[in-house]
N, C-alpha and C positions, 0 to 999 in steps of 0.2 A: 810208535808215534800217533798220538791221537791226533783228533781233528785242531785244526787251529783256532778255529772260530766255530763257539758256540751256534746251534742252531737259531735259539734267540735273539741272540743278537742279527744275523746275519736276515732275519726278517724282520726286523723295523724299517719302518716306511725311507729311511735315510737311504738303503739301497735297492739298484734295480737289477732283474733279472738276472743282465749279464755282468755285475758286479758278483754276484753267488755265482754264478759260471766260472767266473776267474778264479775265485779263492776255491773252488771245489777242483776245477782242473788242477790248479798250479800245485795244489799239494799234491793231487795223487802226483801228478810229475815229477815232484821233489823227491817224494818217497822214493820212485823207481829210479832216479838219475842221479841223485845229487849224496857224493860222499864225505865227509869230516876231512878236513884239510891236515896233512900230515905232517907238516912241521918243516917241509923242505920245499924247495923251490916256488915262494909264493908268487914269484910272477906268473911263472907257467902255469898257474891252478886259476888265478886270476883270468888270463889270456882263454884258458878254456873255458873257463864259464862264462865269460863273456860270449863265446861260439856257441855254448850249448843253449845258452839263453835265448839268442838271437834265431838259431838254429830252429829253434822249439816256437818261434814267437812271441814271447812273453815282452823283450823287449820294446816291442811294436806299444806298449802300455808305460813306455817309458818315454816315447818320443811326441810331443805335443801338435803333430800335425800331420793328419790322415792324407794329403798331398805328397808327402813325403814320407812315407813307411810307418807313418804313425798309426795308433789303433782309433783315435777319433780325431776330428776336427782341433781340437785344442786336448792341453793337458788335461786330465780326469786324474784330479788330487784323492777322490776314495779307490781306485784303481793303482795308484803307485801306495798309497796306504796299506789298501789290500796284498798285494804284491808282495810290499816288503814284509809286514808280519809274517807271511804264509813262510817266502825264504828265509827270516830270522829264525824261524820255529824249526827250522830243518839246520842250517850254515848258514854263518855267521859272515864268510866271504862271499856264498852265493847271493846274500842281501847287498853286501859293499858293491859286489860289481854290479846288479841292477841299479843300485839308488846310483852309482856316479856317471850311469849312463844317462841318465836323468837329468840330472843335476849340471852334468858336464853340455850337455846340447838343450837345456832350457833356457839358458838366455837366447839360442840360435831360434828355436820355435818364436821364443816371444818377439824379437827385435830383429831376427836378419831377414837382409835383402831375400829375394827368391830365388838368386844366386846361391847363394852362403848354405839357405835350407839345402837347395839341391845337390851341396857340392859334399855337406857333410850329415843329413840328418839320415840319409835312406840307410849309410852305410852302418851309422850307428844304430838303426833298428835291426840290422839285419846281423850283428856281433862284427861287422870287419873293420870297424873303428872302435879305435879306446877315446870316450871321452875325459875331462878333466875340467877344474872349474879351480882359476888360480887367483882366489881372494885374499888371502893372508898372508903377510908378511912380518918380518921380525919386532917389528916395531907397531903393526897394525893386525889385531886377530878381530874379536870383538867390535874394536870403535874402526869402522869403517873408514871412517871420516881421516885418520891418521896414514892411509895407504900415499908410501913414497915413491914406490915405481912411477917414472917422468915417460910420457910419450911425446915426443916432441914431432912438431909435423916439420916434413922434409919435402915436400914437393906434394908429387901425389901417394906419398907413403908416410910412415910415421917411424921412430928411432925411438925405442925403448931399450932403458938402461936402470937398472935395480934388480930385488930381487924378491923372490916369492918363496915362503914356507909354510909346511905341513899342507903340503898341496897332494891331496888322494891322489891316486894312480900316476902320480908323479916317476918318470923312468920307464912308464909301462903306455903313455899316453899317445896317441896321433895327432893329438890339437888337445891346446889348452885356451880356453873362455879366461882372459888376462883381463883385469883392472888395474887402468892405471890413470897417472892425473897428466891431462893432456891443456890445464887452464893454469894460472896462477891465483886462483883460490886457495884457500886451505878447508878442511872441511870436505863434508858430502861434497860439497858443485867442484866443479873443474874436472870429473870423474867420466870417465868414456872405457867401453870394454870393445876389446878387441878377440878374433880367432887366429892366434897364432900356430901354425902347425910344426910338430915337434922338429922335424929338421930344418927348420928356420935358421939360417947362419945369425949367430950370434946369442942364439938358446943353448944354454946347456944346463946337465944335472949337477950341484956342485955337490948335493950331497944326499947319502942315500939316508931315511931314519928308521930305526928301529924302535918300535912298541911294542908295550905287550899283548895285545891282541894283533899279530902281525897282518900286513895289508902292506900292498906298495906305498911309499911316501916319500917324499921328498923336496929339496930346498933347487929352486930353480935359479939361474942368473941368466941376467940380461944384460949383454954387453954390446952394445950400437947391433941391436937386434932392427932389423929394418922388414917392418911391415904394412903393405899396401893398404893406402886407405879404404879399400873398398872394403877390408875384412874387419871393417869398426861394425859396432852392433847400434844400430839407430845412432842419434844424432849424438856430436860431441858436446860433453857435459853431461849425457843422459845416462853415466854408467852405476851410479849411486840407485837411482830409482828401478834402474833394470835388476841391479844384484838382489836388494829388498823383493822383486817382484819375485824372482826366482825360488829365493828362502823361503818367503811364505807358502809355497808351495810343499820342499820339500823336508822344511824345519814338521811340517804336522806329520809327512812322513818316518823321520825320526824318531817321533812318538809310537809310528807304528812297531818301526822296527823292535822300539822297547817292549812293547806289548806280545812280540814274537819269542824274544830271550824269554819275558816272563812267563808267557803260557806255554813254552818247553819246560822252562823250572817246575813249576808248578804238575801240570803231567809227570813228569820224571819222579818228582817227589809222592804224589799219588801212589804212585807203583812199588816205590820203594819201602813206604810206611805199612801199606798194608803184607808186603813181605817179613820185615827185619822183625826179629823176635827179639825181647828184651823182658827180661823180669817175668816168664810167664806168661806175656801176652805181645801180639804184635802192638808195633810204635804206634800205630793209626788208632790205638786205644786207650791212650793215655791222653788225659785231658789238653796238657799242654801243648801235643801234636796238633790235637784239632782247633785250637785257639790260633795256633799258626798259620794253618790249613785255612781258617775262615778268613783271618787277615790277608791271606798272599789271593786270594780268590776275590774279595771285596776290593782290594787295590785295584786289580785286573782289569776289573768290570769299571770300576771311578775310568781309568788312564780312558779303557777304550770308548767311554761315551763321550768324554773331553777331545779326544783326538778324531772321530769320526763327527762329532759335532762342527768342528773345526774343518774338518775335509769337505762336507755338504755342505757349509756358508759358503768357500771359496766354491765350490763349483755350481753354486747360485750365483754371482757374479759379486757377491757380498764382500767388503777388506775384512781380512780376518787376523791380522798385525798383534792383537790382544787374545784371540781364541788360539790362536800356531801358536802363541809363547804359552798361555796356560798349556795347551797340548803336552807342548813338547816339556815343560819344567814337571808335570806332575806323572808324565808318564814315563820318564828316565829317573824321575827321584823314586819312584815304586816301584819301579822295575828294579832297582837297586837293592831296596829292602826285600822284595820279593824272592832275589836271588840268593841273598846274604842268607835269607832262612833256610833255604833248600841246600845251602853248603851246608848247616848247622842241622837238620835234621838227616843228611847222609854222614855226622860222623866226620869220622877221617878219610873216607872214600871221595867227600869234597873237596878236598886240599891234594888228592892225588893231580899230581902231570898228565894233562889233558885228560881229564875224568870230565864226562860233560858239565857238570855242577863247576869244575874249576875254570873249564876254558868261559862256559859263561862269564864269570864273576870278573875274569879279565875283558871281555867284550864289553859286559855293560859300563863298564866305568867308562870308557872316552866317552859315550853318547852325553853325559851330564854334561859333559867341555865344548865337543864341537859344535860348529850350525852356533853358535852362543850359547856359552855356559850358563848351567841353571841362574846364578845371580844377577847376568846380564837379562833371564828371561824377566827375573823379580824384577827389573827395573821396566823391562820394556811392560808390562802390564800396570804398572803402576802410574807410569807417564800415561796410559792409555785411561784410566780412572780417573784422571786428575783430568786429563783434558776434556773428558767427556761430560765432569761437574762444571767446568766452566774455571 
């Protein structure tokens, strides 16, 4: 496997020396430690990946508070993106495991009390606890304002009733960051966030969901689930803002994961077309092949610049709603085109079950949907443009 990132991109002033060291070190570690998922026991494989990433110290970059096991004082978006790009180029499930530790703990780092940070973040950083982010519902995916899960105040506790679905790490997580409606307001007002332990009475896994690119996924049911008020993240009614702050970080990283998949596809395709003979010459010598390769490389570099622009701006303290949406839209859509071209150039091999190109084809598809589908990103970008124009 070739290097995940080209030297000229890492040499840009968007990055600091420890970012470059992270990318190089994680690429070397990944090449020596990660294995492809064999199609059996996805739960066990993911648990093992979390333990490996934690023991090697990589999960510290996913945790946003150095006082509680994180690599820096706050979440470093560029580091998270570099880690996801690197891991995705080697193993889709390793990228998933890293990303969910960050997404599932991000809201705690941003708004949790000192007690909550101490209870959860160090265990996430070392791989002892598996985190999950429970936002989506049967009728509330991209439309967060449609959340119906109710959290009723009862003395020093809240009682949660309702469902969450499409929850990654559902069924194997040790805790969930859950967004629920605590007030009578409709829409995005009246939402609050809670940390709910997986063994909380009244919380159950209603259904395990199987998807084309396997990973732990479930529908959760809350029935008179009692959660201490001290488990709330931030003030009551601040849940929507907290969800959006968390997603602004990890939406950039979805783009980075797409880059990792696309870079893997391009590297494998370059090796294939140089060795595959057809009509007396290699596949690489055909102009049609060269045209596809040029398109693939250009789309990857364009998406990379959008991705790391958004990550850099967020690390400088700027609002990045528009930039993060642009990065996710461009990177996931272009990665789909790159991987489709890779499958085509591999011919019959590209559609053989569990061939690297076939696996990438399944893995990239979901990235155009989760954490805001491409169409939702288009709406966000247009809204921000219209708002800026008065």
